[in-house]
Backbone as a ProteinNet text record, in pm:
[ID]
protein_1_A
[PRIMARY]
MLTDKLNLQGYGLKLLSFKELNQGNAKYQFDLENEATGLVIKECRWVEWNGSAFVAFPGRQYEKDGQKKTFSYIFMPKEKKEKLDELVKRIIDEQFKNIPSS
[TERTIARY]
-2364	-2415.9	-2375	-2320.8	-2275.7	-2393.4	-2489.4	-2607.8	-2719.1	-2842.6	-2954.4	-2976.9	-2939	-2968.6	-2870.2	-2808.9	-2730.8	-2810.8	-2853.4	-2935.5	-2877.2	-2819.5	-2765	-2854.3	-2922	-3015.7	-2946	-3018.8	-2965.6	-2902.3	-2867.6	-2807.4	-2913.7	-3031.3	-3136.5	-3119.3	-3024.6	-2998.9	-2995.3	-3031.7	-3014.2	-2938	-2846.9	-2780	-2843.4	-2916	-2986.8	-2908.9	-2927.5	-2864.5	-2715.1	-2647.7	-2505.3	-2422.3	-2332.8	-2245.3	-2108.6	-2010.5	-1874.1	-1859	-1795	-1773.6	-1628.6	-1540.9	-1399	-1377.8	-1445.7	-1429.9	-1355.1	-1223.6	-1144.3	-1156.5	-1198.3	-1212.4	-1340.8	-1438	-1566.4	-1552.3	-1566.3	-1544	-1673	-1781.8	-1909.2	-2022.1	-2133.5	-2256	-2369.3	-2463.3	-2574.4	-2684.8	-2803.1	-2913.5	-2916.1	-2935	-2931.3	-3072.8	-3122.2	-3257.5	-3252.8	-3327.2	-3349.3	-3468.7	-3445.8	-3553.4	-3669.4	-3642	-3747.6	-3847.2	-3797	-3884.3	-3916.5	-3833.8	-3851.2	-3788.9	-3727.1	-3661.7	-3545.2	-3540.5	-3432.7	-3361	-3229.9	-3146.8	-3078.9	-3112	-3063.1	-2921.1	-2847.4	-2716.4	-2613.3	-2603.3	-2494.6	-2368.5	-2255.3	-2128.1	-2038	-1958	-1852.8	-1725.4	-1668.8	-1554.1	-1434	-1319.4	-1192.2	-1109.1	-1078.4	-1009.5	-922.6	-800.1	-709.3	-698.2	-690.5	-674.3	-801.4	-915.5	-1040.9	-1136.9	-1243.4	-1345.5	-1480.8	-1576	-1703.7	-1812.8	-1938.4	-2054.2	-2065.7	-2072.8	-2100.2	-2244.8	-2323.8	-2464.1	-2475.5	-2588.9	-2606.5	-2600.5	-2554.4	-2542.8	-2512.2	-2471.9	-2435.8	-2297.3	-2225.4	-2092.3	-2101.8	-2011.2	-2001.1	-1855	-1824	-1686.8	-1679.8	-1579.4	-1558.2	-1408.5	-1370.6	-1229.7	-1145.4	-1203.1	-1130.1	-1121.1	-1186.6	-1182.9	-1322	-1326	-1452.4	-1490.1	-1615.6	-1668	-1801.2	-1850.3	-1979.5	-2070.3	-2192.2	-2296.4	-2384.4	-2387.8	-2467.3	-2612.1	-2704.2	-2846	-2891	-2809.7	-2843.2	-2746	-2798.7	-2713	-2733.7	-2623.7	-2627.3	-2524.2	-2554.6	-2452.9	-2330.1	-2213.3	-2086.2	-2081.6	-2122.9	-2114.6	-2203	-2323.3	-2413.8	-2363.3	-2305.2	-2251.2	-2134	-2048.3	-1935.6	-1984.8	-2091.7	-2148.9	-2207.9	-2274.4	-2329.1	-2216.4	-2107.7	-1993.3	-1938.9	-1925.1	-1875.3	-1969.1	-2099.2	-2197.9	-2198.4	-2196.3	-2194	-2065	-1953.2	-1826.5	-1836.7	-1897	-1913.2	-1998.8	-2105.6	-2192.1	-2114	-2043	-1965.2	-1856.4	-1788.5	-1680.1	-1728.9	-1854.3	-1903.7	-1919.3	-1925.9	-1936.2	-1806.5	-1737.4	-1618.6	-1510.3	-1414.3	-1307.1	-1208.9	-1119.3	-1009.5	-1049.5	-1156.5	-1189.2	-1117.6	-1044.9	-969	-1059	-1005.7	-1079.7	-1095.3	-1203.8	-1225.7	-1156.3
-387.7	-348.6	-203.8	-177.5	-42.4	50.3	3.4	83	-7.9	33.3	-47.4	-32.8	80.8	102.5	201.6	163.8	257.1	277.5	398.5	424.5	543.5	519.2	627.7	648.5	761.7	788.9	784.9	734.4	727.4	593.4	515.7	384.7	277.5	294.8	195.5	75.9	84.1	-25	28.2	-58.1	-28.9	-145.8	-115.2	-216.9	-210.2	-313.2	-317.9	-403.6	-379.7	-458.9	-477.1	-370.9	-373.7	-388.3	-486.5	-503.2	-553.3	-521.9	-565	-708.8	-793.2	-933.5	-961.5	-932.2	-964.7	-1110.7	-1199	-1343.6	-1396.6	-1404.2	-1448.8	-1350.5	-1398.5	-1313.7	-1232	-1270.6	-1200.1	-1080	-960	-838.1	-777.5	-783.6	-724.3	-819.4	-804.7	-877	-776.4	-799.1	-706.4	-775.4	-715.4	-754.8	-653.7	-699.1	-614.3	-598.8	-474.4	-449.2	-373.8	-423.8	-353.5	-261.8	-132	-36.5	-42.2	-68.9	-68.4	-182.1	-298.8	-415.4	-451.2	-404.8	-441.8	-576.1	-641.1	-769.6	-751.2	-834.9	-830.7	-965.1	-961.1	-1081.2	-1075.6	-1170.1	-1172.3	-1227.6	-1178.5	-1228.7	-1235.7	-1127.5	-1114.2	-1078.8	-1108.6	-1075.1	-1002.7	-911.5	-846.1	-924.3	-982.2	-1071.4	-1011.3	-1019.2	-980.1	-1106.7	-1145.6	-1272.9	-1266.2	-1307.5	-1322.3	-1194.1	-1080.1	-952.1	-891.6	-953.2	-895.1	-877.7	-803.5	-780.3	-789.6	-856.8	-881.7	-915.5	-909.8	-951.5	-1103.1	-1170.1	-1314	-1331.5	-1392.2	-1417.2	-1535.9	-1547.2	-1661.1	-1792.5	-1893.9	-2024.2	-2130.7	-2245.7	-2354.2	-2404.6	-2449.3	-2503.5	-2653.1	-2701.3	-2844.1	-2876	-3002.8	-3044.2	-3123.6	-3090.3	-3161.6	-3183.6	-3307.5	-3343.4	-3292.5	-3297.7	-3257.6	-3108.5	-3027.5	-2881.8	-2829.1	-2730.3	-2666.1	-2568.8	-2574.8	-2485.6	-2431	-2329.2	-2271.3	-2271	-2319.2	-2314.1	-2194.7	-2095.2	-1974.1	-1998.5	-1950.1	-1961.9	-1859.6	-1758.7	-1650	-1653.2	-1638.3	-1632.7	-1499.6	-1440.9	-1322.3	-1343.7	-1300.5	-1305.2	-1224.4	-1267.6	-1210	-1057.4	-1004.6	-859.2	-783.8	-834.4	-767.2	-781.5	-896.7	-918.4	-824.3	-805.5	-713.4	-571.1	-531.3	-397.7	-386.6	-493.6	-493.6	-480.8	-556.2	-548.1	-406.3	-341.3	-203.1	-109.3	-128.1	-42.2	-59.9	-184.6	-209.2	-154.3	-171.5	-116.5	35.2	100.1	245.5	286.5	212.7	243.2	226.6	115.3	90.8	196.3	230.9	330.3	466	499.1	627.7	630.2	512.5	503.4	456.5	365	300.4	298.7	384.7	396.2	279.1	270.9	174.5	30.2	7.5	-127.3	-151.6	-263	-286.4	-290.4	-249.2	-254.4	-398.1	-423.4	-558	-573.4
928.2	799	773.1	656.8	625.7	599.2	524.1	496.2	448.8	467.3	420.7	271.3	214.7	73.3	13.3	-97.3	-177.6	-304.6	-332.2	-449.2	-522.1	-636.8	-715.8	-836	-839.8	-947.7	-1082.3	-1181.1	-1315.6	-1347.9	-1246.8	-1271.9	-1293.6	-1235.8	-1251	-1159.2	-1067.6	-973.9	-831.9	-739.5	-597.3	-537.7	-447.6	-368.2	-230.1	-193.5	-66.5	32.3	160	266.8	243.4	204.7	170.5	297.6	299.6	416.1	373.3	454.6	431.8	479	397	433.1	467.3	370.7	382.5	421.6	349.4	366.1	244.8	255.5	141.2	26.5	-88.7	-207.3	-207.1	-126.4	-119.4	-25.2	-80.6	-2	52.2	-26.3	14.4	-21.2	49.2	15.1	7.8	-83.6	-102.3	-181	-175.2	-261.6	-374.7	-496.2	-614.7	-669.1	-672.6	-722.7	-854.9	-953.3	-1079.1	-1055.7	-1059.5	-1027.4	-1126.1	-1252.3	-1354.1	-1332	-1292.3	-1279.2	-1135.3	-1041.1	-901.9	-868.5	-966.4	-943.5	-846.8	-743	-645	-646.3	-663.2	-654.3	-518.3	-432.5	-294.4	-285.6	-187.9	-147.6	-260.4	-337.2	-434.2	-356.3	-415.8	-351	-449.4	-396.8	-474.8	-447.5	-553.2	-540.8	-611.9	-547.9	-608.9	-618.4	-742.8	-763.8	-888.1	-874.4	-987.2	-1070.5	-1002.7	-1071.7	-1127.5	-1103.6	-1151.5	-1034.4	-1058.3	-956.8	-1025.8	-960.2	-1027.4	-927.4	-975.6	-898.4	-910.4	-796.8	-794.4	-751.8	-840.3	-808.5	-712.5	-643.7	-554	-632.5	-566	-630.5	-527.6	-577.2	-487.3	-523.3	-421.7	-445.7	-469.6	-553.4	-579.1	-606.3	-609.3	-633.7	-763.4	-844.9	-970.3	-985.9	-1008	-1023.2	-906.5	-786.7	-667.1	-644.4	-730.2	-714.8	-681.3	-590.6	-557.1	-667.9	-708.9	-811.8	-763.8	-831.2	-796.6	-917.7	-899.7	-1001	-968.4	-1056.7	-1034.6	-1074.2	-991.6	-1023.3	-1126.3	-1150.7	-1242	-1359.6	-1481.2	-1599.7	-1670.9	-1716.9	-1802.6	-1912.3	-2035.2	-2140.4	-2096.8	-2139.5	-2095.1	-2108.1	-2223	-2244.5	-2145	-2121.1	-2027	-1884.1	-1851.8	-1717.2	-1691.9	-1791.8	-1775.9	-1751.5	-1821.3	-1799	-1659.3	-1614	-1478.7	-1376.2	-1396.4	-1305.3	-1299	-1413.9	-1417.9	-1344	-1364	-1300.7	-1149.4	-1102.3	-958.2	-897.6	-966.4	-917.9	-904.4	-1003.5	-999.5	-879.5	-854.4	-740.1	-609.8	-596.5	-473.5	-458	-567.8	-561	-512.4	-539.7	-493.9	-341.9	-280.5	-134.8	-70.8	-137.7	-81.2	-187.9	-177.3	-276.4	-265.3	-362.9	-363.1	-390.1	-467	-510.5	-642.3	-658	-781.6	-904.5	-1017.6	-1142.8	-1187.6	-1260.2	-1314.2	-1447.7
[MASK]
++++++++++++++++++++++++++++++++++++++++++++++++++++++++++++++++++++++++++++++++++++++++++++++++++++++

């Protein structure tokens, strides 16, 4: 585990139980806490795939038409999710440089 908690004031988010994965496209795993509400989303992953980088929320894998897919348990509108991805990337970059842009 790299650190138990990354907390950058002013972002309103904490990355808890942050660790390096390097399992295929999944580079890091962490729990994401919203400081205002205390809501914690467990086992999020930072994924680099097809030239983009983003937060993958926990979910379950399934197969459709012979292809593996993932059903996410968490939904966010696209614009808000993109902002979250940018914010998490900024937090990670302050600790671990050289993460590709989304």
